[in-house]
C-alpha positions as CSV (number, residue, x, y, z in Angstrom):
1,M,115.1,-19.8,-21.5
2,S,112.8,-21.4,-19.0
3,D,113.1,-18.6,-16.5
4,E,112.3,-16.0,-19.0
5,H,109.4,-17.9,-20.4
6,E,108.0,-18.4,-16.8
7,H,108.4,-14.8,-16.0
8,H,106.7,-13.8,-19.1
9,H,103.8,-16.1,-18.3
10,H,103.2,-14.6,-14.9
11,G,103.3,-11.1,-16.4
12,H,100.3,-11.9,-18.5
13,E,98.2,-13.4,-15.5
14,A,98.5,-10.4,-13.1
15,P,96.2,-7.9,-15.0
16,E,93.6,-10.6,-15.4
17,A,93.6,-11.3,-11.6
18,V,93.3,-7.6,-10.9
19,D,90.4,-7.1,-13.2
20,A,88.5,-10.1,-11.6
21,G,89.0,-8.6,-8.1
22,S,88.0,-5.2,-9.2
23,Q,84.9,-6.6,-10.8
24,A,84.0,-8.6,-7.7
25,L,84.6,-5.5,-5.5
26,A,82.4,-3.4,-7.8
27,E,79.6,-6.0,-7.7
28,A,79.9,-6.1,-3.9
29,L,79.7,-2.3,-3.7
30,R,76.8,-2.2,-6.0
31,S,75.0,-4.8,-3.9
32,S,75.8,-2.9,-0.8
33,F,74.6,0.4,-2.3
34,A,71.4,-1.3,-3.3
35,I,70.9,-2.5,0.2
36,V,71.7,0.9,1.7
37,K,69.3,2.5,-0.7
38,V,66.5,0.1,0.4
39,V,67.4,0.7,4.0
40,M,67.4,4.4,3.5
41,L,64.1,4.3,1.7
42,L,62.6,2.3,4.6
43,M,64.1,4.7,7.1
44,V,62.7,7.7,5.2
45,A,59.3,5.9,5.0
46,A,59.4,5.1,8.7
47,F,60.5,8.7,9.5
48,F,57.6,10.3,7.6
49,G,55.2,7.5,8.7
50,S,55.9,8.3,12.3
51,G,54.5,11.7,11.8
52,F,50.9,10.5,11.7
53,F,49.0,11.0,15.0
54,Q,45.4,10.7,16.1
55,V,43.4,13.4,17.9
56,G,40.6,12.1,20.1
57,P,36.9,13.4,20.0
58,S,37.4,15.4,23.2
59,E,40.8,16.8,22.3
60,K,42.5,19.5,20.3
61,A,46.1,19.4,19.2
62,V,48.7,22.0,18.3
63,I,51.8,21.4,16.2
64,L,55.0,23.1,17.5
65,R,57.6,23.5,14.7
66,F,60.9,24.3,16.4
67,G,58.9,25.5,19.4
68,K,56.5,27.7,17.6
69,P,52.8,26.9,16.8
70,V,52.0,26.1,13.2
71,G,49.2,28.5,12.4
72,E,47.8,31.6,14.2
73,G,45.2,31.8,16.9
74,R,42.5,29.2,16.8
75,G,43.7,28.2,13.3
76,A,46.5,26.4,15.0
77,L,44.1,24.0,16.7
78,L,43.6,20.6,15.1
79,G,40.3,18.9,15.6
80,P,39.5,15.2,16.1
81,G,40.9,12.8,13.5
82,L,44.1,11.7,11.9
83,H,46.8,14.3,11.3
84,W,50.4,14.4,10.2
85,S,53.5,16.4,11.3
86,F,57.2,16.2,10.9
87,P,58.6,13.9,13.5
88,Y,60.5,15.1,16.5
89,P,62.8,17.2,16.8
90,I,61.4,19.2,13.9
91,D,57.7,19.1,15.1
92,E,56.2,18.4,18.5
93,V,52.5,17.6,19.0
94,R,50.7,19.0,22.1
95,K,47.3,17.4,22.8
96,I,44.9,19.4,24.9
97,P,41.7,18.0,26.5
98,I,38.8,20.3,25.8
99,S,35.5,18.9,27.1
100,E,37.0,16.8,29.9
101,N,37.0,18.4,33.3
102,Q,40.4,19.1,34.9
103,T,40.8,18.9,38.6
104,V,43.3,20.7,40.9
105,T,43.5,20.5,44.7
106,S,44.9,23.1,47.0
107,T,48.3,22.5,48.6
108,T,48.0,24.9,51.6
109,G,45.8,25.0,54.7
110,W,45.6,21.3,55.5
111,Y,47.5,19.4,58.2
112,F,50.2,16.9,57.3
113,T,49.0,13.6,55.8
114,T,50.4,11.1,53.3
115,P,48.7,9.9,50.1
116,E,48.5,6.4,51.6
117,Q,46.6,7.8,54.6
118,E,44.3,9.7,52.3
119,L,43.4,6.6,50.4
120,S,42.9,4.4,53.5
121,G,41.2,7.1,55.5
122,E,43.6,6.6,58.5
123,E,45.1,9.6,60.2
124,L,48.1,9.9,62.4
125,P,47.3,11.0,66.0
126,A,47.4,14.7,66.4
127,S,50.6,16.1,68.0
128,A,50.6,18.4,71.0
129,S,50.7,21.4,68.7
130,L,50.9,22.3,65.0
131,N,54.2,22.0,63.2
132,P,54.5,25.0,60.9
133,A,57.1,23.1,58.8
134,I,54.6,20.5,57.6
135,D,51.2,21.4,58.9
136,G,49.1,23.9,56.9
137,Y,46.4,26.1,58.3
138,A,44.5,29.3,57.7
139,I,43.9,32.3,60.0
140,T,40.3,33.5,60.3
141,A,39.0,37.0,60.7
142,D,38.6,36.5,64.5
143,R,42.3,35.3,64.7
144,N,41.5,31.7,65.0
145,I,43.1,28.8,63.2
146,V,41.3,26.4,60.9
147,H,42.3,23.7,58.4
148,L,41.0,24.1,54.8
149,R,41.3,22.1,51.7
150,A,39.7,23.0,48.3
151,T,39.1,21.0,45.1
152,L,38.5,22.9,41.8
153,N,37.0,21.4,38.6
154,Y,37.4,23.4,35.4
155,H,37.5,22.9,31.6
156,I,39.7,24.5,29.0
157,D,38.0,27.2,26.9
158,D,41.0,28.7,25.2
159,P,43.6,26.1,24.5
160,I,46.1,28.5,23.0
161,A,46.2,30.7,26.1
162,Y,46.2,27.6,28.4
163,V,49.2,26.0,26.7
164,F,51.3,29.0,25.6
165,N,50.6,31.8,28.0
166,F,52.0,30.0,30.9
167,A,54.8,27.4,31.4
168,S,52.3,25.4,33.5
169,A,48.8,26.7,33.7
170,S,47.7,23.9,36.1
171,N,50.3,25.1,38.6
172,S,49.1,28.6,38.2
173,I,45.5,27.6,38.8
174,Q,46.6,25.7,41.9
175,N,48.5,28.8,43.2
176,M,45.4,30.9,42.6
177,L,43.2,28.4,44.5
178,N,45.6,28.5,47.4
179,N,45.4,32.3,47.3
180,A,41.6,32.3,47.2
181,L,41.4,29.9,50.2
182,L,43.7,32.0,52.5
183,F,42.3,35.3,51.2
184,T,38.7,34.3,51.9
185,A,39.4,32.7,55.3
186,A,40.9,36.0,56.5
187,R,37.5,37.6,56.0
188,Y,35.3,35.1,57.8
189,N,35.0,34.1,61.5
190,V,35.8,30.5,62.4
191,D,32.2,29.7,63.4
192,D,31.0,30.9,60.0
193,I,33.6,28.8,58.2
194,L,32.9,25.6,60.2
195,I,29.2,25.9,60.9
196,N,27.1,28.9,60.3
197,K,28.0,30.0,56.7
198,K,29.8,27.0,55.1
199,T,28.0,27.4,51.8
200,E,28.5,31.2,51.7
201,F,32.2,30.7,52.4
202,Q,32.6,28.1,49.7
203,N,30.9,30.4,47.2
204,A,33.2,33.3,48.2
205,V,36.3,31.1,47.5
206,E,34.8,30.2,44.1
207,V,34.3,33.9,43.3
208,R,37.8,34.8,44.3
209,V,39.5,32.0,42.3
210,T,37.3,32.8,39.3
211,D,38.3,36.5,39.4
212,L,42.0,35.6,39.6
213,T,41.9,33.1,36.7
214,D,39.9,35.6,34.5
215,R,42.3,38.4,35.3
216,E,45.3,36.3,34.2
217,H,43.5,35.0,31.0
218,L,44.3,31.4,31.7
219,G,41.8,30.2,29.1
220,I,39.7,28.1,31.5
221,V,36.1,28.2,32.6
222,I,35.0,27.5,36.2
223,D,31.3,26.6,36.3
224,H,29.2,27.5,39.4
225,G,29.4,24.9,42.1
226,Q,32.7,23.5,40.8
227,V,34.7,24.5,43.9
228,Q,34.4,22.2,46.9
229,V,35.8,23.3,50.3
230,Q,36.5,21.1,53.3
231,S,37.0,22.8,56.6
232,V,37.8,21.3,60.1
233,A,38.9,22.6,63.4
234,P,42.5,21.9,64.6
235,R,42.6,18.4,65.8
236,Q,44.4,19.6,69.0
237,L,41.2,21.5,69.9
238,Q,38.7,19.1,68.5
239,D,37.2,18.3,71.9
240,V,36.7,22.0,72.7
241,F,35.1,22.6,69.3
242,N,32.8,19.6,69.8
243,R,31.6,20.9,73.2
244,V,30.9,24.3,71.6
245,T,29.0,22.6,68.8
246,I,26.9,20.6,71.3
247,A,26.2,23.7,73.2
248,R,25.1,25.5,70.0
249,Q,22.9,22.5,69.1
250,N,21.3,22.6,72.6
251,Q,20.8,26.3,72.3
252,S,19.2,25.9,68.9
253,K,17.0,23.1,70.3
254,Q,15.9,25.4,73.1
255,F,15.2,28.2,70.7
256,N,13.2,25.9,68.5
257,E,11.2,24.6,71.4
258,A,10.5,28.2,72.6
259,N,9.5,29.2,69.2
260,G,7.2,26.2,68.9
261,Y,5.6,27.0,72.2
262,H,5.3,30.6,71.2
263,D,3.6,29.7,67.9
264,K,1.3,27.1,69.7
265,T,0.3,29.7,72.3
266,L,-0.5,32.3,69.6
267,L,-2.6,29.8,67.7
268,N,-4.5,28.7,70.8
269,A,-5.1,32.4,71.8
270,A,-6.2,33.2,68.3
271,A,-8.6,30.2,68.3
272,Q,-10.0,31.2,71.8
273,A,-10.4,34.8,70.7
274,S,-12.2,33.7,67.6
275,A,-14.5,31.4,69.7
276,I,-15.2,34.2,72.2
277,T,-15.9,36.7,69.4
278,T,-18.2,34.2,67.7
279,Q,-20.1,33.5,71.0
280,A,-20.4,37.2,71.7
281,A,-21.7,38.0,68.3
282,A,-24.3,35.2,68.6
283,A,-25.3,36.3,72.1
284,S,-25.6,39.9,70.9
285,A,-27.7,38.8,68.0
286,N,-30.0,36.7,70.3
287,Y,-30.2,39.5,72.8
288,V,-31.3,42.0,70.1
289,K,-33.8,39.5,68.8
290,A,-35.3,38.9,72.3
291,I,-35.6,42.7,72.9
292,Q,-37.2,43.1,69.5
293,A,-39.6,40.3,70.3
294,D,-40.4,41.8,73.7
295,A,-40.9,45.2,72.2
296,K,-43.3,43.7,69.6
297,A,-45.2,41.9,72.3
298,F,-45.7,45.1,74.3
299,T,-46.6,47.0,71.2
300,D,-49.2,44.3,70.3
301,V,-50.9,44.4,73.8
302,L,-50.8,48.2,74.2
303,P,-54.2,48.8,72.5
304,A,-55.9,46.3,74.9
305,F,-54.3,48.0,77.9
306,E,-55.3,51.5,76.8
307,A,-58.9,50.3,76.2
308,N,-59.5,48.9,79.7
309,Q,-56.6,49.0,82.1
310,N,-58.2,47.2,85.0
311,L,-59.5,44.4,82.9
312,F,-56.1,44.0,81.3
313,A,-54.4,44.0,84.7
314,Q,-56.8,41.3,86.0
315,Q,-56.3,39.2,82.9
316,K,-52.5,39.4,83.3
317,V,-52.8,38.6,87.0
318,A,-54.9,35.6,86.3
319,E,-52.5,34.4,83.6
320,T,-49.5,35.0,85.9
321,M,-51.2,33.3,88.9
322,A,-52.0,30.3,86.7
323,L,-48.4,29.9,85.8
324,V,-47.2,30.5,89.3
325,L,-49.6,28.1,90.9
326,T,-49.1,25.3,88.4
327,N,-47.0,23.1,90.6
328,V,-48.4,24.2,94.0
329,Q,-49.6,21.3,96.1
330,D,-52.3,23.2,98.1
331,K,-54.3,26.1,96.8
332,I,-56.5,28.3,99.0
333,F,-58.7,30.9,97.4
334,L,-60.0,33.8,99.5
335,P,-62.8,35.7,97.8
336,E,-63.4,39.3,98.7
337,R,-65.8,40.2,101.5
338,A,-69.0,42.0,100.7
339,D,-67.8,45.0,102.7
340,G,-64.6,45.2,100.7
341,Q,-62.4,44.3,103.6
342,S,-59.6,41.8,103.2
343,R,-60.0,38.4,104.7
344,E,-57.4,37.0,107.2
345,L,-56.2,33.4,106.9
346,R,-54.5,31.8,109.8
347,L,-52.8,28.4,109.4
348,M,-51.3,26.3,112.2
349,L,-48.2,24.6,110.9
350,N,-46.3,22.1,113.0
351,R,-42.6,21.6,112.4
352,E,-43.1,17.9,113.3
353,P,-46.1,15.8,112.7
354,P,-48.1,15.0,116.0
355,Q,-47.2,11.7,117.6
356,P,-50.0,9.2,117.8
357,K,-51.2,8.6,121.4
358,S,-50.2,5.4,122.9
359,A,-52.9,2.9,124.0
360,T,-51.3,2.6,127.4
361,A,-50.9,6.2,128.0
362,N,-52.8,7.8,130.9
363,P,-56.1,9.5,130.0
């Protein structure tokens, strides 16, 4: 009896225990699902919240949805401000600087140097000859070698073309700059590149790279004067080029001095010619005036001469003699003789004055 009663008692407790466990498990599952829902909501909120992005005042942005732009043409460009997109990997945001200048530097034509040396300004000593494996150079029209390096500044005008037409537009621009540098160097002599026509050569490089970028529709704008070219002679021949440069400077100095002397001589000759011409004109005018005065004087006395020639002649002789004898110390006047014959005047002139007789001299 006791065993049956005990067994019957345990048979009644088992279902109650199972119900309590199930209820606890259900409550645990409900709590877990609630936590999972909250976490999922937070994850969804974080997922969508991570899609917000900011576009700067000098930027444009393009949303790529599974690799393709959202929108067509310039309508795909997003301006400055806050925007939203699906997070990666659904969407990808590409920001593009618009007004900011971009810079690219040529990678060919310059001798080997490291970035650290570029920053410090220190250069390795030149080797005996160029190493084609690491040293860049350009060949000129007169078959000389020169080192060239160019820097190009540009800004993006068509972001769609710049971003999507090429895998890397900046690399394409760099290749075109290298092309323009070598292409233009082959059309100039080394002296023109280094000394005589540096500005013209730089402008020619700019024209070439502009033509190439426009032809490929890269979507960039290169303003005039935005290409800077640095050119140097091979370091192995620097002393020779220096001597040639000094010789050219001396030649230029001699030419300048000769031109200065030439200009000075012409100015002096012109001044002398002007002075001589002025003096001649003044002398001519004075001479003409004197002749005119003499002619007037003769014209004025002509009536008196025609009226009595002898009297006029005697008057003029008297006037002339008065002028001639003004400063004469001794004057002797010989009147005419009554018979009309001329008088003879004899003067004894001693070269030396007579010596006074001495008191002791013999009589």
